[in-house]
Gaussian input, Z-matrix of N, CA and C with variables (Angstrom, degrees):
# hf/3-21g

backbone

0 1
 N
 C     1     B1
 C     2     B2     1     A1
 N     3     B3     2     A2     1     D1
 C     4     B4     3     A3     2     D2
 C     5     B5     4     A4     3     D3
 N     6     B6     5     A5     4     D4
 C     7     B7     6     A6     5     D5
 C     8     B8     7     A7     6     D6
 N     9     B9     8     A8     7     D7
 C    10    B10     9     A9     8     D8
 C    11    B11    10    A10     9     D9
 N    12    B12    11    A11    10    D10
 C    13    B13    12    A12    11    D11
 C    14    B14    13    A13    12    D12
 N    15    B15    14    A14    13    D13
 C    16    B16    15    A15    14    D14
 C    17    B17    16    A16    15    D15
 N    18    B18    17    A17    16    D16
 C    19    B19    18    A18    17    D17
 C    20    B20    19    A19    18    D18
 N    21    B21    20    A20    19    D19
 C    22    B22    21    A21    20    D20
 C    23    B23    22    A22    21    D21
 N    24    B24    23    A23    22    D22
 C    25    B25    24    A24    23    D23
 C    26    B26    25    A25    24    D24
 N    27    B27    26    A26    25    D25
 C    28    B28    27    A27    26    D26
 C    29    B29    28    A28    27    D27
 N    30    B30    29    A29    28    D28
 C    31    B31    30    A30    29    D29
 C    32    B32    31    A31    30    D30
 N    33    B33    32    A32    31    D31
 C    34    B34    33    A33    32    D32
 C    35    B35    34    A34    33    D33
 N    36    B36    35    A35    34    D34
 C    37    B37    36    A36    35    D35
 C    38    B38    37    A37    36    D36
 N    39    B39    38    A38    37    D37
 C    40    B40    39    A39    38    D38
 C    41    B41    40    A40    39    D39
 N    42    B42    41    A41    40    D40
 C    43    B43    42    A42    41    D41
 C    44    B44    43    A43    42    D42
 N    45    B45    44    A44    43    D43
 C    46    B46    45    A45    44    D44
 C    47    B47    46    A46    45    D45
 N    48    B48    47    A47    46    D46
 C    49    B49    48    A48    47    D47
 C    50    B50    49    A49    48    D48
 N    51    B51    50    A50    49    D49
 C    52    B52    51    A51    50    D50
 C    53    B53    52    A52    51    D51
 N    54    B54    53    A53    52    D52
 C    55    B55    54    A54    53    D53
 C    56    B56    55    A55    54    D54
 N    57    B57    56    A56    55    D55
 C    58    B58    57    A57    56    D56
 C    59    B59    58    A58    57    D57
 N    60    B60    59    A59    58    D58
 C    61    B61    60    A60    59    D59
 C    62    B62    61    A61    60    D60
 N    63    B63    62    A62    61    D61
 C    64    B64    63    A63    62    D62
 C    65    B65    64    A64    63    D63
 N    66    B66    65    A65    64    D64
 C    67    B67    66    A66    65    D65
 C    68    B68    67    A67    66    D66
 N    69    B69    68    A68    67    D67
 C    70    B70    69    A69    68    D68
 C    71    B71    70    A70    69    D69
 N    72    B72    71    A71    70    D70
 C    73    B73    72    A72    71    D71
 C    74    B74    73    A73    72    D72
 N    75    B75    74    A74    73    D73
 C    76    B76    75    A75    74    D74
 C    77    B77    76    A76    75    D75
 N    78    B78    77    A77    76    D76
 C    79    B79    78    A78    77    D77
 C    80    B80    79    A79    78    D78
 N    81    B81    80    A80    79    D79
 C    82    B82    81    A81    80    D80
 C    83    B83    82    A82    81    D81
 N    84    B84    83    A83    82    D82
 C    85    B85    84    A84    83    D83
 C    86    B86    85    A85    84    D84
 N    87    B87    86    A86    85    D85
 C    88    B88    87    A87    86    D86
 C    89    B89    88    A88    87    D87
 N    90    B90    89    A89    88    D88
 C    91    B91    90    A90    89    D89
 C    92    B92    91    A91    90    D90
 N    93    B93    92    A92    91    D91
 C    94    B94    93    A93    92    D92
 C    95    B95    94    A94    93    D93
 N    96    B96    95    A95    94    D94
 C    97    B97    96    A96    95    D95
 C    98    B98    97    A97    96    D96
 N    99    B99    98    A98    97    D97
 C   100   B100    99    A99    98    D98
 C   101   B101   100   A100    99    D99
 N   102   B102   101   A101   100   D100
 C   103   B103   102   A102   101   D101
 C   104   B104   103   A103   102   D102
 N   105   B105   104   A104   103   D103
 C   106   B106   105   A105   104   D104
 C   107   B107   106   A106   105   D105
 N   108   B108   107   A107   106   D106
 C   109   B109   108   A108   107   D107
 C   110   B110   109   A109   108   D108
 N   111   B111   110   A110   109   D109
 C   112   B112   111   A111   110   D110
 C   113   B113   112   A112   111   D111
 N   114   B114   113   A113   112   D112
 C   115   B115   114   A114   113   D113
 C   116   B116   115   A115   114   D114
 N   117   B117   116   A116   115   D115
 C   118   B118   117   A117   116   D116
 C   119   B119   118   A118   117   D117
 N   120   B120   119   A119   118   D118
 C   121   B121   120   A120   119   D119
 C   122   B122   121   A121   120   D120
 N   123   B123   122   A122   121   D121
 C   124   B124   123   A123   122   D122
 C   125   B125   124   A124   123   D123
 N   126   B126   125   A125   124   D124
 C   127   B127   126   A126   125   D125
 C   128   B128   127   A127   126   D126
 N   129   B129   128   A128   127   D127
 C   130   B130   129   A129   128   D128
 C   131   B131   130   A130   129   D129
 N   132   B132   131   A131   130   D130
 C   133   B133   132   A132   131   D131
 C   134   B134   133   A133   132   D132
 N   135   B135   134   A134   133   D133
 C   136   B136   135   A135   134   D134
 C   137   B137   136   A136   135   D135

   B1=1.4111
   B2=1.4748
   B3=1.3675
   B4=1.3995
   B5=1.5238
   B6=1.2875
   B7=1.3604
   B8=1.6109
   B9=1.3628
   B10=1.5237
   B11=1.4441
   B12=1.4072
   B13=1.4695
   B14=1.4716
   B15=1.3801
   B16=1.4630
   B17=1.4787
   B18=1.3227
   B19=1.4467
   B20=1.5617
   B21=1.2547
   B22=1.4155
   B23=1.5966
   B24=1.3046
   B25=1.4503
   B26=1.5895
   B27=1.3581
   B28=1.5556
   B29=1.4741
   B30=1.3622
   B31=1.5511
   B32=1.5867
   B33=1.3173
   B34=1.5476
   B35=1.4676
   B36=1.3325
   B37=1.5542
   B38=1.5131
   B39=1.3259
   B40=1.5335
   B41=1.5019
   B42=1.2777
   B43=1.4659
   B44=1.4825
   B45=1.3491
   B46=1.4504
   B47=1.4987
   B48=1.3372
   B49=1.4638
   B50=1.4708
   B51=1.3671
   B52=1.4405
   B53=1.5634
   B54=1.3561
   B55=1.4491
   B56=1.5215
   B57=1.3543
   B58=1.5106
   B59=1.6335
   B60=1.2721
   B61=1.4349
   B62=1.4465
   B63=1.4201
   B64=1.5079
   B65=1.4208
   B66=1.3429
   B67=1.6299
   B68=1.4456
   B69=1.3339
   B70=1.4010
   B71=1.6212
   B72=1.2489
   B73=1.4482
   B74=1.5457
   B75=1.2315
   B76=1.5406
   B77=1.5825
   B78=1.3982
   B79=1.4963
   B80=1.5771
   B81=1.2111
   B82=1.4829
   B83=1.5324
   B84=1.3557
   B85=1.5081
   B86=1.5954
   B87=1.2299
   B88=1.3618
   B89=1.5290
   B90=1.2665
   B91=1.5681
   B92=1.5830
   B93=1.4009
   B94=1.4395
   B95=1.4828
   B96=1.3051
   B97=1.5061
   B98=1.5293
   B99=1.3421
   B100=1.4224
   B101=1.5699
   B102=1.2689
   B103=1.4699
   B104=1.4918
   B105=1.1890
   B106=1.6026
   B107=1.5155
   B108=1.3503
   B109=1.5430
   B110=1.5100
   B111=1.2944
   B112=1.3879
   B113=1.4960
   B114=1.2952
   B115=1.3248
   B116=1.6032
   B117=1.2823
   B118=1.4276
   B119=1.3857
   B120=1.3493
   B121=1.5039
   B122=1.4965
   B123=1.3569
   B124=1.4183
   B125=1.5093
   B126=1.3615
   B127=1.5197
   B128=1.4409
   B129=1.3658
   B130=1.4187
   B131=1.4787
   B132=1.4644
   B133=1.4496
   B134=1.3599
   B135=1.2480
   B136=1.5513
   B137=1.5317
   A1=108.36
   A2=118.58
   A3=121.52
   A4=118.10
   A5=119.37
   A6=120.97
   A7=106.85
   A8=116.90
   A9=122.04
   A10=106.81
   A11=115.35
   A12=120.06
   A13=110.85
   A14=117.49
   A15=121.36
   A16=108.69
   A17=111.70
   A18=117.57
   A19=112.36
   A20=115.45
   A21=117.99
   A22=111.82
   A23=117.60
   A24=118.29
   A25=105.93
   A26=113.80
   A27=120.69
   A28=108.26
   A29=113.24
   A30=126.85
   A31=108.26
   A32=117.34
   A33=121.97
   A34=113.27
   A35=114.46
   A36=113.02
   A37=112.34
   A38=119.78
   A39=119.89
   A40=108.23
   A41=116.11
   A42=126.55
   A43=107.53
   A44=115.29
   A45=125.60
   A46=113.48
   A47=121.11
   A48=117.96
   A49=112.67
   A50=115.28
   A51=119.24
   A52=107.51
   A53=108.61
   A54=118.27
   A55=104.99
   A56=115.58
   A57=121.48
   A58=105.91
   A59=106.22
   A60=123.34
   A61=111.16
   A62=116.52
   A63=123.71
   A64=109.88
   A65=115.86
   A66=115.73
   A67=103.74
   A68=118.47
   A69=135.61
   A70=108.60
   A71=119.98
   A72=116.40
   A73=109.93
   A74=108.38
   A75=114.04
   A76=108.38
   A77=116.35
   A78=115.18
   A79=111.90
   A80=118.16
   A81=115.15
   A82=118.37
   A83=114.97
   A84=118.34
   A85=110.08
   A86=121.45
   A87=126.73
   A88=117.84
   A89=120.28
   A90=118.18
   A91=100.73
   A92=109.17
   A93=117.10
   A94=117.64
   A95=115.32
   A96=126.65
   A97=104.62
   A98=121.28
   A99=123.34
   A100=105.46
   A101=124.24
   A102=121.34
   A103=111.71
   A104=120.66
   A105=122.64
   A106=105.08
   A107=118.00
   A108=122.46
   A109=107.20
   A110=121.50
   A111=128.31
   A112=109.25
   A113=121.83
   A114=124.21
   A115=108.20
   A116=122.62
   A117=130.15
   A118=110.86
   A119=123.96
   A120=126.84
   A121=107.28
   A122=124.46
   A123=128.71
   A124=116.07
   A125=114.41
   A126=114.54
   A127=119.46
   A128=121.43
   A129=127.67
   A130=112.09
   A131=118.27
   A132=116.14
   A133=113.01
   A134=120.68
   A135=127.94
   A136=109.58
   D1=139.61
   D2=170.16
   D3=-120.85
   D4=134.75
   D5=-174.62
   D6=-111.89
   D7=121.46
   D8=-178.64
   D9=-119.05
   D10=128.06
   D11=172.32
   D12=-108.10
   D13=146.60
   D14=178.24
   D15=-172.64
   D16=-168.35
   D17=-178.71
   D18=-114.66
   D19=139.65
   D20=-178.95
   D21=-121.68
   D22=119.66
   D23=-173.04
   D24=-103.45
   D25=125.64
   D26=-179.63
   D27=-84.55
   D28=170.52
   D29=-178.34
   D30=-55.89
   D31=-27.59
   D32=-179.94
   D33=-83.96
   D34=-5.39
   D35=179.97
   D36=97.23
   D37=-15.72
   D38=179.50
   D39=-72.46
   D40=141.44
   D41=-179.75
   D42=-116.00
   D43=133.85
   D44=-177.70
   D45=-128.11
   D46=126.15
   D47=169.81
   D48=-67.78
   D49=133.88
   D50=-178.46
   D51=-131.54
   D52=162.16
   D53=174.28
   D54=-128.94
   D55=127.05
   D56=178.78
   D57=-117.28
   D58=149.78
   D59=179.07
   D60=-116.23
   D61=129.97
   D62=177.67
   D63=-130.16
   D64=156.72
   D65=175.43
   D66=-138.84
   D67=153.41
   D68=177.69
   D69=-100.87
   D70=114.52
   D71=176.29
   D72=-72.57
   D73=138.37
   D74=-177.07
   D75=-72.85
   D76=-36.81
   D77=-176.16
   D78=-73.97
   D79=-39.59
   D80=-178.47
   D81=-107.99
   D82=-13.52
   D83=-178.22
   D84=81.73
   D85=-4.23
   D86=173.16
   D87=-57.59
   D88=128.80
   D89=-177.33
   D90=-106.39
   D91=125.50
   D92=176.72
   D93=-118.43
   D94=151.13
   D95=177.20
   D96=-71.39
   D97=133.94
   D98=177.92
   D99=-113.62
   D100=-55.26
   D101=-172.14
   D102=-159.98
   D103=159.49
   D104=172.80
   D105=-134.66
   D106=145.84
   D107=175.98
   D108=-151.42
   D109=159.98
   D110=179.90
   D111=-59.73
   D112=137.06
   D113=-173.37
   D114=-99.45
   D115=89.72
   D116=-174.88
   D117=-69.58
   D118=-20.03
   D119=-173.10
   D120=-83.47
   D121=-28.85
   D122=-172.94
   D123=-69.54
   D124=-22.33
   D125=-172.12
   D126=62.45
   D127=6.01
   D128=-175.77
   D129=64.80
   D130=32.63
   D131=176.64
   D132=-109.52
   D133=30.61
   D134=174.29
   D135=-67.42

């Protein structure tokens, strides 16, 4: 599993710190997006 944190800017111009989770399948080597949620730990200082 991989956790990636960053900022996401919406069409209204608001920016939100987010955390995304990704996983790489052992059988195929494909990396797939699992989920994204607000990153409350970042304090929007990215």
